C-alpha positions as CSV (number, residue, x, y, z in Angstrom):
1,M,-23.4,8.4,3.8
2,T,-22.2,9.2,0.4
3,A,-23.1,12.0,-1.2
4,E,-23.7,12.2,-5.0
5,L,-22.7,14.8,-6.5
6,V,-24.5,16.4,-9.5
7,R,-22.6,19.5,-11.6
8,G,-21.6,22.3,-9.5
9,Q,-22.9,21.3,-6.2
10,N,-20.5,21.0,-3.1
11,H,-20.3,19.1,0.2
12,P,-17.9,19.7,3.2
13,L,-15.0,18.0,4.3
14,S,-14.7,16.5,8.0
15,Q,-11.1,14.6,7.3
16,S,-7.8,16.6,5.8
17,R,-6.2,13.4,4.6
18,L,-8.3,11.8,1.6
19,E,-8.0,9.5,-1.4
20,I,-9.4,10.4,-4.6
21,R,-10.3,7.3,-6.6
22,I,-10.9,7.5,-10.3
23,S,-12.7,4.8,-12.9
24,A,-12.9,5.6,-16.6
25,G,-13.6,3.0,-19.5
26,T,-10.1,3.7,-21.3
27,P,-6.5,4.5,-19.9
28,V,-6.6,8.2,-18.6
29,A,-3.8,10.6,-17.2
30,A,-4.6,12.2,-14.0
31,A,-3.0,15.4,-13.0
32,A,-4.2,17.9,-10.0
33,A,-3.8,21.9,-10.2
34,L,-2.9,23.8,-7.5
35,S,-4.8,27.5,-7.7
36,D,-5.2,30.3,-5.8
37,E,-8.4,32.3,-4.6
38,N,-9.0,33.2,-7.8
39,G,-8.5,29.9,-9.7
40,R,-5.1,30.8,-11.6
41,I,-1.7,28.6,-11.3
42,H,0.9,30.6,-10.9
43,G,3.9,28.3,-12.3
44,T,4.4,24.9,-13.7
45,E,5.3,24.1,-10.1
46,W,1.8,24.3,-9.1
47,V,0.7,21.2,-10.9
48,A,1.3,17.3,-10.2
49,H,1.2,15.5,-13.3
50,P,2.9,12.1,-14.3
51,G,6.3,13.7,-14.8
52,A,6.2,15.3,-11.4
53,P,3.7,13.2,-9.2
54,V,4.5,14.7,-5.9
55,Q,3.7,18.2,-4.8
56,P,3.1,19.2,-0.9
57,G,-0.2,17.2,-0.1
58,L,-0.3,16.0,-3.2
59,E,0.7,12.9,-5.3
60,V,-0.9,11.5,-8.3
61,S,-0.6,8.5,-10.7
62,R,3.0,8.3,-12.3
63,Q,1.2,7.3,-15.8
64,A,-1.9,6.9,-17.6
65,A,-4.5,4.3,-16.3
66,A,-8.3,3.4,-16.0
67,D,-8.2,3.3,-12.6
68,H,-6.1,5.9,-10.5
69,R,-5.8,6.9,-6.5
70,L,-4.9,10.2,-6.0
71,A,-3.5,11.0,-2.3
72,V,-4.1,14.9,-0.9
73,D,-3.0,15.4,2.8
74,L,-5.0,19.0,3.2
75,D,-3.0,20.1,6.3
76,A,0.4,20.0,4.1
77,V,-1.2,22.0,1.1
78,T,0.5,25.4,1.6
79,E,-1.5,28.3,2.5
80,A,-1.5,30.1,-1.0
81,V,-3.2,27.0,-2.4
82,H,-6.8,27.6,-2.2
83,R,-8.1,25.1,-4.7
84,V,-6.6,22.0,-5.9
85,S,-8.3,20.8,-9.2
86,V,-8.2,16.9,-10.5
87,L,-7.7,17.1,-13.9
88,L,-8.7,14.2,-16.2
89,A,-7.0,13.7,-20.1
90,L,-6.7,11.2,-23.0
91,P,-3.5,10.2,-23.6
92,A,-2.2,12.6,-27.0
93,A,0.9,10.5,-27.4
94,N,-0.7,6.9,-27.9
95,G,0.0,7.0,-31.9
96,G,-4.1,7.2,-32.5
97,A,-4.5,4.1,-30.5
98,G,-7.2,5.2,-28.3
99,P,-10.1,7.3,-28.3
100,A,-9.3,11.2,-29.2
101,R,-12.7,12.5,-26.9
102,F,-14.3,11.3,-23.5
103,G,-17.6,11.1,-25.5
104,A,-16.3,8.0,-27.1
105,V,-15.7,6.3,-23.6
106,A,-17.6,5.2,-20.5
107,A,-18.3,8.1,-18.6
108,P,-15.5,8.6,-15.7
109,F,-16.3,8.1,-12.1
110,V,-14.7,9.9,-9.5
111,A,-14.8,9.1,-5.9
112,V,-13.7,11.1,-2.5
113,T,-12.9,8.6,-0.1
114,G,-11.2,8.5,3.6
115,L,-8.2,6.4,4.4
116,D,-10.4,3.7,5.2
117,G,-12.2,3.4,1.9
118,T,-15.1,5.0,3.0
119,E,-16.8,7.3,0.3
120,V,-17.6,10.9,1.2
121,A,-18.6,12.4,-2.3
122,S,-18.7,10.8,-5.6
123,Y,-19.6,12.3,-9.0
124,T,-20.0,10.7,-12.4
125,I,-19.1,12.6,-15.2
126,T,-21.1,12.6,-17.8
127,G,-22.3,14.7,-21.0
128,L,-18.6,14.8,-22.2
129,D,-18.4,14.6,-25.9
130,L,-15.5,16.1,-28.0
131,E,-13.6,17.4,-24.9
132,S,-9.9,15.6,-24.2
133,A,-9.6,17.1,-21.1
134,V,-11.7,18.0,-18.1
135,V,-11.8,19.2,-14.5
136,A,-13.6,16.3,-12.6
137,L,-13.6,17.9,-9.1
138,E,-12.3,20.6,-7.0
139,L,-11.3,20.8,-3.6
140,Y,-11.5,24.4,-2.2
141,R,-11.2,26.3,1.4
142,R,-14.3,28.4,2.7
143,Q,-14.4,30.3,5.6
144,G,-11.2,28.1,7.0
145,A,-12.8,24.9,6.1
146,W,-12.5,22.5,2.6
147,K,-15.3,21.7,0.6
148,V,-15.4,19.5,-2.5
149,R,-17.1,20.6,-5.6
150,A,-18.4,18.5,-8.7
151,V,-17.1,20.4,-11.6
152,G,-17.1,18.3,-15.1
153,Q,-16.0,20.9,-17.3
154,G,-14.3,19.5,-20.5
155,Y,-12.0,21.3,-22.7
156,A,-12.1,20.0,-26.5
157,G,-8.1,21.5,-27.3
158,G,-6.7,19.3,-24.7
159,L,-4.6,20.2,-21.4
160,A,-2.9,23.0,-23.0
161,E,-6.6,24.8,-23.4
162,L,-7.1,23.9,-19.6
163,F,-3.9,25.5,-18.3
164,A,-4.3,28.6,-20.7
165,D,-7.8,28.8,-19.1
166,Q,-6.4,28.7,-15.7
167,G,-4.1,31.6,-16.1
168,L,-0.9,29.2,-16.8
169,S,2.0,31.3,-19.3
170,E,3.5,27.6,-19.7
171,A,0.3,26.1,-20.5
172,A,1.3,25.0,-23.6
173,Q,5.1,23.5,-22.8
174,L,3.4,21.6,-19.6
175,A,0.7,19.8,-21.6
176,A,3.8,18.6,-23.9
177,G,5.8,17.4,-21.1
178,I,2.7,15.7,-19.6
179,D,2.1,14.0,-22.7
180,E,6.0,12.9,-23.3
181,A,5.9,11.4,-19.3
182,V,2.4,9.6,-20.3
183,A,4.3,8.2,-23.3
184,R,7.2,6.8,-21.8
185,G,4.6,5.2,-19.3
186,L,2.4,3.9,-22.0
187,A,5.4,2.4,-23.6
188,R,6.0,0.0,-20.7
189,S,2.3,-0.2,-19.7
190,V,0.1,-3.5,-19.8
191,Q,-3.1,-3.8,-21.6
192,A,-6.0,-1.7,-20.3
193,P,-8.6,-3.5,-18.1
194,P,-11.8,-4.6,-19.4
195,P,-14.9,-3.1,-19.1
196,R,-16.8,-2.9,-15.4
197,T,-19.3,-4.1,-14.5
198,S,-21.7,-2.9,-11.5
199,E,-20.8,-4.6,-8.4
200,G,-22.8,-7.7,-7.5
201,D,-23.3,-9.3,-4.3
202,R,-20.6,-10.8,-2.4
203,S,-20.6,-14.1,-0.3
204,R,-18.1,-13.1,2.0
205,Q,-18.2,-9.0,3.2
206,A,-14.6,-9.0,4.9
207,A,-13.8,-6.0,7.1
208,A,-11.7,-2.9,6.3
209,P,-8.1,-3.6,6.1
210,A,-7.0,-5.3,9.7
211,V,-4.3,-4.1,11.7
212,G,-0.8,-6.2,11.1
213,P,0.8,-7.3,14.0
214,D,3.7,-4.9,13.6
215,Q,1.0,-1.9,13.7
216,G,-0.4,-0.3,16.1
217,A,-3.7,0.6,14.3
218,A,-5.5,0.0,11.2
219,P,-3.3,0.2,8.1
220,Q,-3.0,3.1,6.5
221,G,-4.0,4.2,2.7
222,V,-1.9,6.0,0.5
223,P,-1.2,9.7,2.4
224,G,-4.4,10.9,1.1
225,P,-6.2,11.8,-2.1
226,V,-5.7,14.6,-4.3
227,P,-8.4,17.4,-4.4
228,P,-9.5,19.3,-7.4
229,A,-9.0,23.1,-8.4
230,Y,-11.8,24.9,-10.1
231,G,-10.9,26.8,-13.2
232,G,-12.7,29.9,-12.0
233,Q,-15.0,30.0,-15.2
234,P,-18.3,31.5,-14.8
235,A,-21.6,29.3,-15.2
236,D,-22.7,30.8,-18.6
237,G,-19.3,28.9,-20.0
238,Q,-16.8,31.7,-20.4
239,G,-13.5,31.3,-19.5
240,Q,-11.6,33.7,-17.8
241,G,-9.1,35.4,-20.0
242,G,-8.7,32.1,-22.2
243,P,-10.1,30.4,-24.9
244,Q,-13.5,29.4,-24.8
245,P,-13.8,25.5,-23.4
246,A,-16.6,22.7,-24.4
247,Y,-18.3,22.2,-21.2
248,G,-19.3,18.5,-20.1
249,G,-21.6,17.3,-17.7
250,A,-24.7,17.9,-19.4
251,T,-27.3,15.7,-17.1
252,G,-30.5,16.2,-18.7
253,P,-32.2,14.9,-21.7
254,H,-30.4,17.2,-24.2
255,A,-27.9,17.0,-27.0
256,S,-24.5,17.3,-25.9
257,A,-22.1,20.6,-26.5
258,G,-20.8,18.9,-29.8
259,G,-24.1,17.9,-31.2
260,G,-23.3,13.7,-30.3
261,P,-26.1,11.3,-29.2
262,V,-28.2,12.3,-26.4
263,N,-27.4,11.1,-23.2
264,Y,-30.4,10.1,-21.3
265,S,-28.2,9.0,-17.7
266,H,-29.0,10.5,-14.8
267,P,-25.3,10.8,-12.5
268,R,-28.0,10.3,-9.4
269,R,-28.6,6.6,-10.4
270,Q,-25.4,5.2,-9.7
271,T,-24.8,4.9,-5.7
272,S,-21.1,3.0,-5.9
273,A,-17.6,3.3,-8.1
274,P,-18.0,0.6,-10.6
275,P,-15.0,-2.2,-9.3
276,P,-15.1,-5.5,-11.5
277,P,-17.7,-8.1,-9.7
278,P,-16.3,-10.2,-7.1
279,P,-15.8,-14.0,-8.0
280,A,-18.7,-16.2,-7.7
281,A,-18.7,-18.8,-5.2
282,P,-19.3,-22.6,-6.4
283,P,-22.4,-24.2,-5.4
284,A,-21.8,-25.6,-1.4
285,Q,-22.8,-29.1,-1.0
286,P,-26.5,-29.3,1.2
287,G,-25.3,-29.1,4.6
288,Q,-22.2,-27.7,3.9
289,P,-20.5,-24.1,4.3
290,T,-19.9,-21.9,1.4
291,R,-16.9,-22.9,-0.3
292,P,-14.5,-20.6,-0.5
293,V,-13.4,-17.7,-3.1
294,A,-10.2,-16.1,-3.5
295,G,-11.0,-12.1,-3.9
296,D,-14.3,-12.1,-2.0
297,A,-13.7,-9.0,0.0
298,T,-14.5,-5.5,-0.2
299,G,-12.3,-3.7,-2.5
300,W,-11.8,-1.6,-5.8
301,S,-9.8,-4.1,-7.4
302,M,-8.7,-7.6,-7.3
303,E,-5.2,-6.7,-5.2
304,E,-7.1,-4.5,-2.4
305,R,-9.7,-7.6,-2.4
306,L,-6.9,-9.8,-1.9
307,Y,-5.3,-8.1,0.4
308,N,-8.3,-7.1,2.6
309,Q,-9.3,-11.0,2.4
310,V,-5.8,-12.0,4.3
311,W,-6.1,-9.3,7.0
312,G,-9.3,-10.8,7.4
313,M,-8.3,-14.4,7.7
314,F,-5.6,-13.0,10.2
315,E,-8.6,-11.6,12.0
316,D,-10.8,-14.5,12.0
317,L,-7.4,-16.3,13.3
318,A,-6.8,-14.2,15.9
319,R,-10.2,-14.2,17.4
320,T,-10.8,-17.8,17.0
321,A,-7.7,-18.8,19.1
322,A,-8.6,-15.9,21.5
323,A,-12.2,-17.5,22.0
324,Y,-10.3,-21.3,22.4
325,R,-7.8,-19.9,24.8
326,S,-11.0,-18.0,26.9
327,A,-12.7,-21.2,26.8
328,V,-9.7,-23.2,28.1
329,D,-9.2,-20.7,30.8
330,F,-12.7,-20.8,32.0
331,A,-12.8,-24.5,32.1
332,E,-9.4,-24.5,34.0
333,S,-11.1,-21.9,36.5
334,R,-14.4,-23.7,37.0
335,M,-12.6,-26.6,37.6
336,D,-10.1,-25.1,40.5
337,K,-13.4,-23.4,42.0
338,E,-15.1,-27.1,41.6
339,L,-12.4,-28.5,43.4
340,E,-11.7,-26.2,46.1
341,Q,-15.6,-26.7,47.2
342,A,-15.3,-30.2,47.5
343,L,-12.1,-30.2,49.2
344,S,-13.3,-27.7,51.9
345,D,-16.1,-29.8,52.9
346,P,-15.3,-32.6,55.5
347,R,-18.4,-34.7,54.5
348,S,-16.6,-35.0,50.7
349,R,-13.8,-37.2,52.5
350,I,-15.8,-40.1,53.6
351,G,-16.9,-42.6,51.5
352,G,-15.1,-41.7,48.4
353,Q,-17.6,-38.6,48.0
354,G,-14.6,-36.6,47.6
355,D,-13.3,-38.9,44.6
356,A,-16.4,-38.7,42.8
357,A,-16.4,-34.9,42.8
358,R,-12.9,-34.8,41.6
359,E,-13.8,-36.8,38.7
360,A,-16.7,-35.0,37.8
361,A,-14.8,-31.6,37.9
362,R,-12.4,-33.0,35.6
363,A,-15.1,-34.8,33.1
364,R,-16.7,-31.2,33.1
365,Y,-13.1,-29.4,32.2
366,T,-12.5,-32.3,29.7
367,Q,-16.1,-31.7,28.0
368,L,-15.6,-27.6,27.9
369,V,-12.5,-27.8,26.5
370,D,-12.9,-30.4,23.7
371,Q,-15.9,-28.3,23.0
372,A,-13.6,-25.4,22.4
373,R,-11.0,-27.6,20.3
374,A,-14.1,-28.4,18.2
375,S,-15.0,-25.3,17.6
376,L,-11.1,-24.3,16.8
377,D,-10.5,-27.2,14.5
378,R,-14.0,-26.3,12.8
379,D,-13.0,-22.6,12.4
380,V,-9.3,-23.8,11.2
381,A,-10.6,-25.8,8.6
382,Q,-12.6,-23.2,6.9
383,L,-9.8,-20.9,7.3
384,V,-7.3,-23.6,5.7
385,A,-9.8,-24.3,3.0
386,E,-9.7,-20.4,2.5
387,S,-5.9,-20.2,2.3
388,E,-5.7,-23.2,0.0
389,V,-8.0,-20.7,-2.7
390,V,-6.4,-17.4,-1.8
391,E,-2.7,-18.4,-2.1
392,P,-2.4,-19.5,-5.7
393,A,-4.2,-16.3,-6.4
394,L,-1.6,-14.2,-4.9
395,P,0.0,-11.5,-7.0
396,P,4.0,-11.5,-6.6
397,A,3.9,-9.0,-4.3
398,F,1.5,-11.1,-1.6
399,A,2.9,-14.5,-2.9
400,R,5.8,-16.9,-1.5
401,W,8.8,-17.4,-3.6
402,D,7.6,-20.7,-4.7
403,N,4.4,-19.5,-6.4
404,P,4.1,-20.4,-9.9
405,C,3.2,-16.8,-10.2
406,W,7.2,-15.8,-10.1
407,H,7.7,-18.1,-13.4
408,A,5.3,-15.6,-15.2
409,Y,7.0,-12.6,-13.6
410,R,7.5,-9.0,-15.6
411,V,8.5,-6.0,-14.3
412,P,5.2,-4.3,-12.9
413,M,4.1,-0.9,-14.1
414,E,2.5,0.5,-10.7
415,I,3.6,0.0,-7.4
416,P,1.4,-2.5,-5.4
417,M,-0.4,-2.2,-2.2
418,A,1.9,-3.6,0.3
419,L,4.8,-6.4,0.2
420,R,5.2,-9.8,1.8
421,L,7.4,-10.3,4.4
422,G,6.9,-13.6,5.7
423,D,4.3,-15.8,7.2
424,L,2.4,-15.5,10.6
425,R,1.1,-18.6,12.7
426,L,-0.4,-19.4,16.2
427,P,0.4,-22.8,18.2
428,E,-2.9,-23.3,18.4
429,A,-3.0,-23.6,14.2
430,E,-0.3,-25.1,12.7
431,S,-1.9,-26.4,9.5
432,I,-2.1,-22.5,8.4
433,R,0.1,-19.7,7.6
434,I,-1.7,-16.2,7.4
435,P,0.6,-13.7,4.9
436,M,2.5,-11.1,7.1
437,L,1.6,-7.8,4.5
438,L,3.5,-4.6,4.8
439,R,1.3,-1.6,3.4
440,L,3.9,0.4,0.6
441,P,5.5,2.7,0.7
442,L,7.6,1.9,3.6
443,E,6.9,3.7,6.7
444,R,9.7,2.4,8.8
445,G,12.4,0.6,8.3
446,L,13.3,-3.0,8.5
447,W,16.1,-4.8,11.3
448,I,16.7,-8.3,10.6
449,D,18.3,-9.7,14.0
450,S,21.2,-11.7,13.5
451,G,21.4,-12.5,17.2
452,R,21.1,-15.7,18.9
453,T,17.2,-16.4,19.4
454,D,15.3,-19.1,21.0
455,S,14.5,-22.0,18.5
456,L,11.1,-23.3,18.4
457,D,12.0,-26.4,17.4
458,G,14.6,-26.7,20.3
459,S,17.9,-26.7,17.2
460,F,20.8,-24.7,18.0
461,T,22.1,-22.2,15.5
462,D,25.6,-20.4,16.5
463,S,26.5,-16.6,15.8
464,H,28.3,-17.6,12.1
465,D,25.6,-19.6,10.9
466,M,22.6,-16.8,12.0
467,R,24.6,-13.8,10.3
468,R,24.5,-15.7,7.3
469,L,21.0,-16.7,7.5
470,A,20.3,-12.8,8.1
471,M,21.8,-12.1,5.4
472,D,20.1,-14.0,3.4
473,T,17.0,-13.1,4.5
474,A,17.6,-9.3,3.9
475,V,18.7,-9.8,0.3
476,A,15.3,-12.0,-0.4
477,H,13.0,-8.8,1.3
478,A,15.8,-6.6,-0.9
479,A,15.2,-8.6,-3.9
480,R,11.3,-8.5,-3.5
481,L,11.3,-4.8,-3.0
482,L,13.3,-4.5,-6.2
483,A,10.9,-6.9,-8.0
484,V,7.7,-4.9,-7.2
485,Y,8.6,-1.8,-7.7
486,P,8.4,-0.1,-11.1
487,A,12.0,0.1,-13.2
488,G,14.2,2.6,-12.0
489,E,11.7,3.5,-9.2
490,F,13.7,1.6,-6.1
491,T,17.3,1.8,-5.6
492,V,19.3,-0.5,-3.8
493,H,22.5,0.2,-1.9
494,V,24.8,-2.1,0.8
495,V,27.1,-1.0,3.3
496,D,29.4,-3.9,4.1
497,P,32.2,-2.4,6.1
498,A,34.2,-5.7,6.4
499,G,32.9,-7.6,3.4
500,S,31.7,-10.7,5.3
501,G,28.3,-10.5,2.9
502,A,30.0,-11.1,-0.2
503,Q,28.3,-14.2,-0.5
504,A,25.2,-13.8,0.5
505,L,25.1,-10.6,-1.8
506,A,25.8,-12.1,-4.4
507,P,22.4,-12.2,-6.3
508,L,21.9,-8.9,-6.3
509,T,25.8,-8.0,-7.1
510,Q,25.8,-10.5,-10.1
511,T,22.4,-9.4,-11.2
512,G,23.8,-5.9,-11.7
513,V,20.5,-4.6,-9.5
514,L,22.3,-2.3,-7.1
515,A,23.4,1.3,-7.2
516,G,26.6,0.7,-7.2
517,P,29.1,-2.1,-5.6
518,P,29.0,-2.5,-1.5
519,A,30.3,0.0,0.2
520,Q,33.2,-1.5,2.5
521,G,36.0,0.1,5.3
522,A,35.7,3.1,7.4
523,A,36.1,5.6,4.0
524,G,33.1,3.9,2.3
525,V,30.9,3.7,5.2
526,T,31.3,7.6,5.9
527,E,30.9,8.5,2.0
528,M,27.7,6.5,2.2
529,L,26.1,7.7,4.9
530,A,27.0,11.6,3.9
531,R,25.5,11.0,0.4
532,L,22.1,9.4,2.1
533,T,21.9,12.2,4.6
534,Q,22.4,14.7,2.1
535,R,20.0,13.4,0.1
536,V,17.3,13.4,2.8
537,D,18.4,17.1,4.0
538,L,18.3,18.2,0.0
539,V,14.7,16.7,0.0
540,Q,13.6,18.2,3.3
541,M,14.6,21.4,2.6
542,A,12.8,21.5,-0.9
543,L,9.5,20.2,0.3
544,R,9.4,22.7,3.0
545,G,9.9,25.2,0.6
546,G,7.5,24.6,-1.6
547,A,9.6,24.0,-4.5
548,P,10.3,19.7,-4.8
549,D,11.2,20.4,-8.3
550,A,14.2,22.7,-7.9
551,L,16.0,19.5,-7.0
552,P,19.4,19.4,-8.8
553,P,19.9,18.0,-12.6
554,G,19.6,14.4,-12.9
555,F,18.6,14.0,-8.7
556,D,17.3,10.1,-8.5
557,T,13.6,10.5,-7.3
558,S,13.6,6.8,-7.0
559,Q,12.8,5.5,-3.2
560,Q,16.3,4.5,-1.5
561,L,17.1,1.4,0.5
562,L,20.3,0.8,3.0
563,I,21.1,-2.3,3.7
564,V,23.7,-1.9,6.5
565,N,25.6,-4.9,7.7
566,D,28.0,-6.5,10.1
567,F,26.7,-3.3,12.5
568,P,28.5,-1.8,14.9
569,H,31.7,-3.1,13.3
570,G,32.9,0.0,11.2
571,F,30.9,2.7,12.3
572,D,32.2,5.5,14.9
573,D,29.9,8.4,16.8
574,R,29.1,10.1,13.3
575,A,27.8,7.1,11.4
576,V,25.8,5.7,14.3
577,N,24.1,9.3,14.6
578,Q,23.6,9.3,10.7
579,L,21.8,6.0,11.1
580,R,19.4,7.4,13.5
581,Y,19.0,10.4,11.3
582,L,18.2,8.1,8.5
583,V,15.6,6.4,10.7
584,D,13.7,8.8,11.9
585,E,13.9,11.1,8.8
586,G,14.5,8.9,6.2
587,P,11.0,7.0,5.6
588,S,9.4,10.3,5.2
589,V,11.2,11.2,1.9
590,G,11.8,7.7,0.4
591,V,15.2,6.8,2.6
592,H,14.6,3.2,4.3
593,L,17.1,1.7,6.3
594,M,17.5,-2.2,6.7
595,M,19.7,-3.1,9.3
596,V,21.2,-6.7,9.9
597,A,22.8,-6.7,13.2
598,D,22.8,-8.4,16.7
599,R,21.7,-6.0,19.3
600,E,23.4,-7.2,22.2
601,E,27.1,-6.5,20.0
602,S,25.6,-2.9,20.0
603,A,25.6,-3.0,23.7
604,G,28.6,-1.2,23.9
605,Y,26.7,2.0,22.6
606,G,24.3,1.7,26.1
607,P,21.1,3.8,25.3
608,L,22.2,6.0,22.6
609,L,20.7,2.9,20.1
610,D,17.8,2.3,21.9
611,P,15.6,4.8,19.9
612,L,16.9,3.3,16.8
613,W,16.1,-0.1,17.6
614,R,12.8,0.8,18.6
615,A,12.1,3.0,15.2
616,L,13.0,-0.5,13.3
617,L,10.4,-3.2,12.8
618,R,12.4,-6.6,14.1
619,L,12.2,-9.6,11.9
620,T,14.4,-12.7,12.4
621,P,16.2,-14.8,10.0
622,V,14.6,-18.2,12.0
623,P,10.8,-18.8,13.0
624,D,10.4,-16.8,16.3
625,D,7.2,-15.9,18.4
626,H,8.2,-11.8,18.8
627,L,5.3,-10.3,17.4
628,A,2.5,-9.1,19.2
629,D,-1.3,-8.1,17.9
630,P,-3.1,-5.3,19.5
631,W,-6.0,-6.5,20.0
632,V,-5.5,-10.1,21.7
633,G,-2.2,-10.0,22.5
634,H,-1.1,-12.8,21.0
635,A,2.6,-13.8,20.4
636,W,2.5,-14.9,16.6
637,T,5.1,-17.2,15.0
638,Y,7.0,-15.1,12.5
639,E,8.4,-17.3,9.7
640,P,10.7,-15.3,7.1
641,P,10.3,-15.9,3.1
642,A,12.3,-18.7,2.4
643,V,13.5,-19.0,-1.5
644,P,13.0,-22.7,-2.4
645,H,16.4,-24.8,-2.2
646,G,18.0,-25.2,-5.3
647,S,15.7,-22.8,-6.9
648,E,16.7,-20.1,-9.5
649,V,14.0,-17.9,-9.0
650,L,15.7,-15.0,-7.0
651,R,18.4,-14.3,-9.9
652,T,15.8,-14.7,-12.7
653,V,13.6,-12.5,-11.3
654,L,16.4,-10.1,-10.4
655,T,18.1,-10.5,-13.6
656,Q,14.9,-9.3,-15.4
657,V,14.4,-5.9,-12.8
658,A,18.2,-5.3,-14.1
659,E,17.7,-5.7,-17.6
660,A,14.4,-3.5,-17.5
661,R,16.4,-0.8,-15.3
662,R,19.0,-0.6,-18.0
663,T,16.2,-0.2,-20.9
664,W,14.4,2.6,-18.6
665,N,17.8,4.5,-18.4
666,R,18.5,4.2,-22.4
């Protein structure tokens, strides 16, 4: 049950991986400060902010927004850290276009949730007036366990005053750096969403995100929310060795500290965060089921609702197909048993009684199967109707290449929840395709299988065509990854030892979205793999040493993807070991691998490569029923994302990505 906190109240935390969700009526910058047992920050590297969004066990948003999700893994926080404070600030570098004090906007709402979205504790920060920065929550250690405390302490002097109050000598410089990082983000941000109303009733309550066919457990959210750190101020409002802050958090019918309007709201009156209301379903005809509507699942944002709705459809189809197959199996078993009983009785062989018994058994079998098929058709028809309204509403990251949303494509400002890698279907329901969504950032690499497969339609594809189709599929996946990440936050490299993929790679090379020309020859392969393995080593050492900012100047912090073509041609034993190292260690530090290869051609390496193939998600360039879900064991047919024949959508999107990257790097 959710604990609705008031200022100063605490609540125990039973989970180490959490998510902190923030909802405000205006774009705010979110940060998180790590501090010791005395509430002191030991340096700028102890603060995660939009300019340095990742710290050990901690990740914050990269820009100002009205909604934030901060992630924290308490087990990954260093032992020297005893408090993690969540900080909110109004952007100071917005040219005066936005509010200058929290008293002029709706009270921010902060919730601590588990990875499954279940709220652990929530806090509405009321009573703010002249303050432009506030310590919202803190997560702190107490007798070996972690707790969350509602703080709500505001500062009229902004982040500089807040950091100075927590003992940071470089307070002014850090605040200026955060303002600069936020200004860069605002310069390329979209308009803030309209004010949100309280959550209304939903016509369809979807379950939590379902498990994808490539996953053995329910999909994970962002690594975990970030806890707030308390500045150590006493209850009388006196800071420790710093300027006196202007406190927020008044909960009674009293005027605010700055003489503003009286706030009669009570934080315990609000029971949940204020996500936008779900779309209203159109009225149904008498005797007909409720018409489906896009985005009626649970979630804070429309993107999250659509994600949950898609996986709810996946679950529904899996269950209804399992019910149909179970009914058919039962009907067959019952018919076999009845036929066996009829034939085992000698009397049934006289006078045609045996024939009558067999006909009766077959009739009952047909009746049961027809009933099961009618139920399946009814459920599939409802899912088809839902798909017809959901598919057009999907954002680019979830949409097919033929979706009209790509014609209005703009380079996004935020990383989406997930990415569409194709479609899934079952033989009992050929009329519906379920989008296959994979959570971002990628947790494992991809293997585009260029080997021969048994075509489902009986057609034959030779090895040359399969290699070409596999590279086309790899390029489509890479283009989609580039398109859904903000400018400068995703980088693609290519290894093509013999240059055989030049034609398929043309959309990437000609638009200029690659980090450099494809690496060719043994020397190119060696140089590329050495560079990426060195990158993994550097980031791992920085993270383990608790100094993620101590990377070389100009170090590219974006996510990295390496496309490997023509494996194993041009790869020696050292290169193979480096690939395995990238597969095992790369995803945790933002380096991902996409192999385009035929496993049979790699058989010469023996069992050495088996761990590599098992670590990758296998996808095919043609429809293939190789994916199985973990519940009922359905063999789902995977269909790769196909760019419409003759369409220029891929080049158009990549051209915008390349232009946005050039603008970002200026």
